[in-house]
N, C-alpha and C positions, 0 to 999 in steps of 0.2 A: 119322216119324223129325221130324216135325217139336219142337221142344218141351224132345228128348234137351239129358237133360245128360252129354255129354265125362266120360269114369272120369278119372280119377287119371292109370293112367300116362299117358291117350293124352296131357296136357295136361303131363305133364313132359316124354313124347319131345316130344312141339313146339318145348316149351319149351330143353329139350336142343339143337334142333337148331340154332334162330335165335338163341341165344347162343356154339354154332365156328360159326356159319355165317363171323363177320366176321376168324376168325383164318385160316380155310378159304382164308377170299380175299386175309390178307394174305401167307399164303405161298408161295399160288400167284405172287400180284406179284408176290415176293422173287423166286421160279425163274426164271421169264419176261426182271425183270430180269439178272439173275445169267446165260444163256444164250444173251441177245441180241447180235444178227451184229454187229460190230462196222462204222458206216459214217462217210461225210466229217460236220463237228462243222455244226454249223449255219451257223454263218457260213458256213465253206469251201465249202457249201449253197448259199449266200441267190449268193454270187459267180458262181458258174456260172447262177446262173438269170437272171442281167441283161443283157435282148436284150441293149443298144448299149454298150460303156463310154464312161465319160467321153471327148474327144478328148483328145490330149497335147498341152502348149500348144505344142512341135517337131517333130512328126516326122522318124526323121532313119533312111533308110538302108543299110544296114551287109551286105556277102555271109558271107559260112558256107561252108564244103569240106565235101563230106561223098564217103566217096570211091563211095560210091553212084549217085551228081547231081550230083557238080565242085562249083561254085559255086552258088547261087548267095543269095537275096531272106531279110531276115529287119531289124526294128528292129535299136534299139541294144540292146536290154541278148540281142539272139541269135532273138527268137522267131520263130517260121518264118514268113515267107508267101508266101498260092494263091493262084492265080488261076483261075477257075471257068470252063473251056469254052460253056456256054451265052452265056453272054455276047460282045460285038465291039471289040477294040483302039479305043477311042476311047468306046463309050458307053456312058453312062449302068451303075447296077447294078441285078439282077434281083432280088440277094436283099436282101431288110428280112420283118419280125418273124418269123417261125419259123427260117428259114433264121440273120438274120442274129444265132438264138441258139446256130445250131454254127458259123457261121461271122462269127464278126466284124471288120464292116470296122474296117481298119485308118482313124484317122480325125485330124484335127489345125487344130492351133486358128490357127496361121501355117506360111507352103510351107516345106516342105517343106526337108530339105535332106539332100547325099550325100555318102556316106564316102565312105572308100580301094574304088574298085576298084567303083564305081557312077557311073553317066554324067550329069551333071548335069542335062541338055539331055531326056533322060525323063521327069524330074520330072516331075509335077504334081497336080492335086486332081481331083472333077467335085463339086457338091452332089449331093447324097442329098436325099432326100419330107425327114426331119424337121429341113434346115439343114446337118447337118451338112458340115462338108468331108472327101473321103475319097483319099488317097491312091492316084496310081495310079499306075505306071510304062510305058513307051510302050505305054502309053492304055488298060491293063489295071487296073481297080480291084483291087490289095486287102486279103487279108482274112485275118485269122487262125483256129485251128482248133481247139476249142470243150477238144478231146482233148489238145494237146497242153499238156503241164503244168508244163515247164524251157525251156530254153534247150538249140535241141540235134535237142529230138523233131520230127517230119515224120512223124505218122501221120496228117493228114489226106493225103500223097501217096497219088495214082492210086482215092481214093476218091469214086466215083460214087456219088453227095447230092442230091436232089433235080433229072434228069432226064441231068447230065455231073456227068463227072469235073472233081477235085477238082488242081493241079498246082505245085508246086516254079517261082521261075519263076527265068531267068539272071540274072546278070550284065544281058545282052543283052535283055531281054526277050520272049525266047522261051520256054516250055512242059520245063519241063523231065517227059520221059515216061517215063525207064529209072530202074529203084532200087522198089521196094518201099514202105513204110509201117513207122516205126521207129523206137522210141523212140531216146535221146539218146549216141552210144556215154559205154561207161566210162569214166572222166576216166585216164588213167597214172594205174597203181603210182606210188610215190613208191619211189626208190632208197636203198633203207636204212640205207646209205654216205652218202647229201648231210648 
């Protein structure tokens, strides 16, 4: 077989395959794009991957009420705040690194403010390993849940994660154990006569 010259038909077949390959790959690429699964935009996904959000200038605790939980703590935008049952009131935060990605700490630059229904004497801060000041209430370090996307979401309620459950916190500074995790209740429908 050495030194054998390829037949004209073989050369033609090889040339045809080489010329057709880019067209076939382009068509496959276009098909894959058309059938792609929709997901988060890159800028949204990047936000979700930030381990610790920047501290707010001045944290403010508020309350929100839902039938399943009664009144519970939120930030000024109505985002639910949680405590980690593995921690002790008055102790430090045990939630760092990957924990802080799932449960971002509620941090502030200035002393936190008490909104309506919040006992100002229960407000405080602790210093985290990274030097930020985390808001505490009745000694409990407070956290967001990365799964909550809008005001009123309580998807972190009673979630067993990293060895202990996570709970909403009442204005009395106690964990709320009743109620299941849920998205924000739908806004009431507008009255068509208004």
